[in-house]
N, C-alpha and C positions, 0 to 999 in steps of 0.2 A: 477585675477585668472581665468584661463581657465579650463573648464571642459573637460575631455577626453571622447570622444565618444567611447563607448565600442562596439566592433563587437559582434553580437549575437554568443554565444557559440554553438558549434556543439553538438547535442543531444547525450546522451549516448545510446549505442546499446541496443535494447529491450531485448535481452537475458541476458545481464548483469543486467539490471534493474529487470528482472524476478528472477534471482538468488538472488539478494540482497533483493528483496521483500519477497522471501521465507524464507531467513535466518533472516531478521530483519524487522518485521512488521511495516509498516508505512514509512519506509525509501525509498521505491520505489516511493511513492508520493512526498517525499522531493526531490528526484533526478529529478522528472518531474516538479520541480518548483511549487509544491502545498503543502507547509508544513502544512498549516491549515487543508487541507484534510487528510494528514497523521496523524495529531494529533487526528482528529475526528475518523478516523478508529481505532486507538489504544484505544481511550476512549470507543467507543462503543464495541470494542472487549472485553475489560475488564468488562464493565458494564453487557453486556449480558452473559459473562462467569460466573460472580458472580450470576446473577439471575438464570440461568439454573442450576448452582451448588446447589443453595439453594432449588430449586423446584424439583430436580431429586430425585427419590427413592434411598435408600442406595445400592440396588443391581445393579444399572446401572453402566456401564463401565465408565472409566475416560473420554473418548472422549464424551460419552453421557452426562456426568455431565457438561462438558464445551461446549456443542453443540452450544450455541448461540455465544460464542467467536470464535469457530472454523469456524462457518458459515461466520462471518464478516472477519475473517482471509483469508478465501478462496476468498471472494469478493474483499478484498484489493489487493490480488495477481493479480487477473484478471484485476482489475482497473489499477494498476500500469503498467502492461504489455500492456494493450490496449492503454493507453495514450503515453507510450514510443514508441510503434509501429507507432502511428499517428504522433508524432513529428519526428520520424526517416523518415517516408515516405514524410512528407512535406519538410524536409531538403534535401532529395534526389532529389526532383523536382526542387529545386532552382539552 
């Protein structure tokens, strides 16, 4: 039984990864072939969102109550775009 050698797939355009990362947290990392990283981002987004929700005063805005989760969400978007841009640039050099 012979194994087929797979040709490395062309990376997804960074702007598409950016849009998907904005709409679906953690999926940008999955598209960059880092699913564990995506799961970690979603996990910490939820954990820090719950922590800041429980620690915030009642008169704080909704964004303020989930500030920890929003912070990780923003980092995950930047992370997904940065890695997609790097993979795209390396593929263009070949």
